[in-house]
BATOR-945736 format. One record per residue (C-alpha): residue in three letters; x, y, z. Coordinates in steps of 0.05 Angstrom, whole numbers, plus 32768, in hexadecimal, padded with zeros to 4 digits. Example, Ala and Ser with C-alpha at 12.3 -4.5 7.8 and 13.67 -1.06 7.14 Angstrom:
ala80F67FA6809C ser81117FEB808F 
This chain:
met856E7C64841D thr857B7CA9841E arg859C7CC183D8 leu85AA7D0183B3 pro85707D24838E ala85917D378354 ser859C7CF9832E leu855E7CD18343 leu852B7D0D831D pro85237D2A82DA glu85517D6482CA gly85407D9F82EE leu85037D80831F thr85267D87835B ala853A7DD28360 ala84EC7DDA8343 val84D47DB0837B glu85007DDC83AE glu84ED7E1B838F ala84A07E128390 ser849D7DEF83D5 gly84CF7E2383F9 ala84F67DDE8419 arg85377DB58405 val85347D7383E9 val855A7D4B841B ala85487D0383F9 val85287CDC83C7 arg850E7CA383CA pro84F47C90837D arg84AD7C6A8383 gly847A7C54834D gly844E7C85833C gly84037C93832A gly83F07C50830E ala840D7C4C82D3 ser840F7C9A82BC arg84427CB782E7 asp84867CB3830A gly848C7CBB8352 ala84BF7CCB8389 glu84B97CD183D8 leu84DC7D0B83F4 asp84F47D26842C leu84EF7D72842E ala850B7DA98467 trp84F67DEC846B pro85237E298481 asp85027E3284B7 gly85097DEE84D3 arg84CF7DC784BD thr84D87D7E849B ala84AA7D568476 ser84A67D1C8455 ala847F7D1F8412 tyr846A7CF283CF met846E7D15838C asn84497D008350 tyr84727D188311 asp845D7D0D82BE val849C7D3A829E his84897D198256 arg843D7D22825B ala84317CD88251 gly83FC7CD18288 ala83B87CDF828E gly83977D278285 asp83BB7D638264 asp83D47DAA828B ala83987DC88298 ser83857D8282C4 phe83C47D8982E5 leu83B17DC08306 arg83777DB88316 glu83937D79833E ala83C07DA9835B ala838B7DD9836F val83637DAF838E leu838E7D9583B5 arg83A47DD283C9 ala835C7DE483DD leu83497DA98402 ser83877DB18431 gly83787DFF843E pro83337E248431 leu830D7DE08428 ala83257DBA8462 leu82F37DB5848F ala82C57D9A844C gly82DE7D5E846A val83007D3E842F arg833D7D1E8449 val83827D2C8414 ala83CC7D2D8417 pro83DB7D698430 tyr83F77D9983F3 tyr84407DB783E8 ala844E7DCA83AF ser84417DBF835D val846A7DC18322 pro84487DCE82EC asp84767DCC82B0 gln848F7D8082C4 arg84487D7182E2 ala846A7D638320 leu84317D708365 val845B7D5B83B0 cys842A7D5183E8 gly843A7D39842C leu84387CE48436 val83F87CCB845B ala83F87C898488 gly83D87C568468 cys83C97C1E843A asp83A97C2183F0 arg83A87BD383EF phe83507BD783F8 gly834E7B8883D7 ala83787B70840A ile834E7B7F8442 thr83307B3A845A asp83077B518497 pro82BD7B5E847C val82B17B8984AB gln82E67BBF84A5 arg82DA7BAE8454 asp82937BC7845D ala82A77C048492 leu82D97C1A845D ala82B17C188425 ala82827C458449 asp82B67C738462 phe82D37C7B841B met82867C8B8400 ala82837CB98433 gln82BC7CDB841C leu829C7CE583D8 ala825C7CF883EE ala82817D2D8413 leu82A97D4483DA his826F7D4B83AF arg82487D7583E2 ile82787DAA83E6 asp82547DEE83C1 ile82847E03838F ala82577E39837A lys82637E5783C3 gln82A77E3C83C6 pro82CB7E36837A ile830D7E1A837C glu83447E4C836C gly83687E2D832B met83397DF7831A gly831B7E2282E0 pro82D87E3882D8 ile829D7E1A82E8 glu82797DEA82B2 ser823C7DC082AE ala82447D7682AF asp822D7D75826C val82527DA4824A phe828D7D83826D ala82767D3F8241 arg826C7D618202 arg82B87D7F8211 arg82D17D35821D ile82AC7D1981E4 ala82C77D4A81B6 gly83067D4981CF leu83117D0081CA arg82EC7D008185 ala83277D33816B gly83637D0B818D asn83447CCA8165 ser83607CDE811F gly839A7CD080F5 arg83BE7C8B810B ala839E7C848148 trp83597C82812B asp83347C4A8146 pro82F27C308131 leu82DB7C148184 ile82E77C62819A his82C07C808161 leu82857C52816D ala828A7C5B81B6 leu82847CAA81A9 asp82547CA5817C trp82297C8581B2 leu82427CBC81ED glu822D7CEE81BE ala81E77CD981B3 asn81D77CC881FB ile81ED7D018226 pro81C47CFB825D ala81907D35825E asp81857D3F82B2 met81D47D5082BF pro81D17D718314 pro81ED7DAD831C pro82407DA58316 ala82707D888355 ile82B37D7E8364 val82BC7D388346 his83047D0E8357 gly83047CF3830D asp832B7CB18324 ala830C7C938369 gly83077C558383 pro83357C1783A0 gly837A7C2E8398 asn83747C748396 phe83697C7583DE leu83957C70841C phe837B7C568465 glu83877C3884A9 gly834E7C0884C6 asp83067C1A84B3 arg83207C68849B val83377C948460 thr836C7CB2846C ala83767CDB8426 leu835C7CD183E6 leu83937CCB83AE asp839F7CDA836A trp83747D118351 glu83927D27830A leu83467D1D82F2 val83237D3F831D his82FA7D758302 tyr82AB7D9D8308 gly827A7D6682EB asp82447D328300 pro82467D1A8341 met82347CD5831D ala82747CCE82F7 asp82997CBC833D leu82707C898343 ala82867C6C82F9 met82C97C79830D leu82C27C498348 cys82A57C16831C leu82E57C1582E6 arg83137C15831E met82F27BD9833D leu83077BBA82F9 phe834C7BB98318 gln83447BB28364 gly830C7B97838C phe82D77BC483C1 val82977BAB83D9 pro825B7B9A83AE leu82447BE48384 pro81F87BE183A0 gln821D7BE483EE ala824D7C1583D5 phe82127C4683BC ala81EB7C3E83F2 ala821D7C538422 tyr82297C9183F7 glu81E17CA083F8 ala81DD7C9A8442 ala82187CC28449 gly81F87D058427 gly82077CF083E0 his81E47CFE839D ser81AA7CC8838E val81D17C988361 asp81B17CA08318 arg81C57C6082F6 ala81BA7C7782AF arg81EA7CB082BC leu82257C8382D9 arg821E7C5B829E phe822F7C928275 trp82657CA78298 arg82887C5E829B leu82817C59824F leu829B7C9F8245 phe82D97C918279 gln82E47C4E825D thr82EB7C688213 ala831B7CA48228 phe83437C65824B ala833E7C368215 arg83607C6181DF arg83977C3B81BB ser83DD7C4181D2 arg84097C6A81AC tyr844D7C5481CB asp84687C3E8189 asp845D7C83816B pro84A97CA9816F asp847C7CEB817B ala84547CD681BA pro847C7CDB8204 pro84917C98821F pro84637C7B8259 pro84767C78829E asn84667C24829D leu84517C118255 gly84447BCA8268 met84127BE1829B asn83F97C138273 leu83E37BE18239 val83C07BB78270 tyr839F7BE48283 ser83807BFA8237 thr837A7BBE821F ile83537BAE825E his83257BEB8253 arg831D7BDC820C arg830A7B9D821A val82D17BB0824C leu82C47BF58218 ser82AF7BC481E7 gln82827B9E8210 ala82607BD68233 leu82537BF881EB ala82347BBD81D7 glu82077BBB8212 ala81F67C038205 ala81E27BF581C2 gly81BD7BC281CE val81EB7B8E81A7 ala81F37B4381AF leu82387B3081AD pro824D7AE88198 pro82897AC481AF val82D37ADD8198 ala82F67A9F816C met83397A9D8194 pro83687A6D8165 asp839C7A4C8185 ala83E57A40816F ala84257A248190 pro845B7A4381AF gly84807A72817D ala84C87A6D8170 his84E27A9381A3 asp84BA7A8681DE arg84F77A5F81F7 ser851E7AA581FF phe84DE7ACB821A ala84DD7A948253 val85267AA1825E ala851D7AE98263 leu84DE7AE88294 asp85007AC282BA asp853C7AE882C4 ile85137B2582CC arg84EC7AFE830B asp85167AD9832E thr85597B048329 ile854C7B4A8314 val850D7B5F833B pro85227B41837F arg85637B67837E leu854E7BB0836C ser85487BD883A9 asp852F7C0B8384 gln84E57C058387 gln84CD7C2E8347 ala85047C09831F ala84E37BC38336 val849A7BE28321 lys84BA7BEF82DA ala84DF7BA982CF lys849F7B8482E3 gly84837BB282AB leu84B57B96827D ala849E7B4C8291 arg845A7B5D827C leu84707B728235 ile84967B3D822B lys845C7B10823A trp84347B39820A trp846B7B3381CF arg846E7AE281E2 ala84227AEB81D3 ile84247B0B8195 glu845E7ADE816F arg842F7A9D8184 tyr83E37ABB8177 gln83D87AF8815A pro83DD7AD48113 gly83A97AA78118 phe83817AE5813D his83907B0E80F7 ala837D7AD680D1 ala83367ACD80F4 glu832B7B0E80F8 arg833D7B1E80AA leu83007AEF809B glu82CA7B0B80C7 ile82E17B5280AA ser82D57B2D8067 ala82927B0F8079 ala82807B578090 leu828B7B7B8056 arg827E7B4B8023 arg82CE7B498003 asp83097B2E800E phe834A7B418027 pro83907B29800F asp83A37B35805A his83997B5580A0 gly83AB7B948099 ala83837BA38059 ala83457B88807B trp83527BA780BE ser83557BEE8098 ala831C7BDF8065 phe82EE7BD080AB cys83067C1C80D1 gln82F17C3C808B ala82B57C20808B val82A67C3180D5 ser82BD7C6E80BB asp82947C788087 gly82527C5D80A5 gly825D7C228074 ile824B7BED80A3 glu82147BE180D4 thr82247BFB8114 glu82137BB38136 ala82477B8D810E ala82777BC98119 ile82707BB88160 ile82717B6E815C leu82B77B748135 cys82CD7BAE8169 asn82C17B7D819E ala82E77B458183 his832A7B668173 ala83207B8681BC ala831D7B4181CC arg835B7B2581B3 glu837F7B6481C0 ala83717B4A820B ala83827B0A81FF leu83C47B1A81E7 leu83D47B41822C ala83B07B088253 asp83F17AEC8274 ser84057B2B8284 met83C47B4182A0 gly83C67B0E82D3 gly838A7B088302 leu83727B4382D5 ala83607B1B8296 glu83167B1382A0 thr83047B4A82CC arg82C07B6C82BC leu82947BA082CD ala82747B9A830B pro82247B948310 leu820B7BDA8327 asp81CD7BB98346 
């Protein structure tokens, strides 16, 4: 349906897109954005010379998504290059039209294809498509950036420098009210275990995997969502493939790795892959700050909470594995439905049965489903959180050999002990895992089939 654009996009964005692209925006159709981090819209564009095109625009005017302004500039730069000067490298992307850095808006041509790899039922098609996707990563990693640096991507830096900078950035962000013992412990391990044998840097997509590419049949038509692109270790892309498989199915990793190597990719180094996997999990697992009045509102709070909570649970398990810590079972006290359980159920029924079916605006439907996830979470908090807090207070009391009047005091003392080194690392990791497991249990109903997702085996 064609609608006037001015009322459907943030103020000033339509005019900015027209100035950057040289085209007139003649129609806007709001759509869900890139995952949980960005808003989106389809645009119909018309140039003065008579050319027309349909385009897709991601935008993040509140800067609530992944990365920063420099990341956005790198994303725009690599898409501009792969659409033009580096097109012969064979990496398939949506054609670049324009970017608006001050609103983090990126406009590219629409590309035919489906993004639901997990919906493929034909095993022959799955295997062939997975092999073509891994060949696309291999082609990206083969680009000689020493000979063909990308204008706008910034200086080329070695992968170990990138790792140290990311760790330092995460360390700086883990402060104040947002300080998190799980992030602190993970960064300690990462800082002590940066691989010493990093290869020369390559272009790393940064978020490669199912859901971030379009396909037709057994052929990839475009790699999507480049907002985390950087120069670095090719194993970082294979690590991100592992993380994306938490949310969408793919072929077994040994099969994917073999296809990547057969297509001319780098030799797969599982030790380096594990390091990057843990680093990226740590970045994704940062606590949400959406109750902070100074934090930007997310495009989809329900899905943001689901993703970050899954990453926290998986991070706690992966950190324990890396540190050689055996995790005991986590106590999950049951409880009767809360006092407001019926009200929550009525609201959920209204969203499912009345509101979503009547929404013709796809973006609004996505946000309505996100609200349903929040209502399920609030219902679980009312029912289970008091018992979870009581169990955690007792566990912290036993670990610190002190009694605490309430959960808040116990958790504050535990955080202080982790920060000061006043608790053994093994005990701290076990308590962080229990905390993350209970957080995930509160969101289990919101997660649906993702509630028990685990990292796929590398071998």
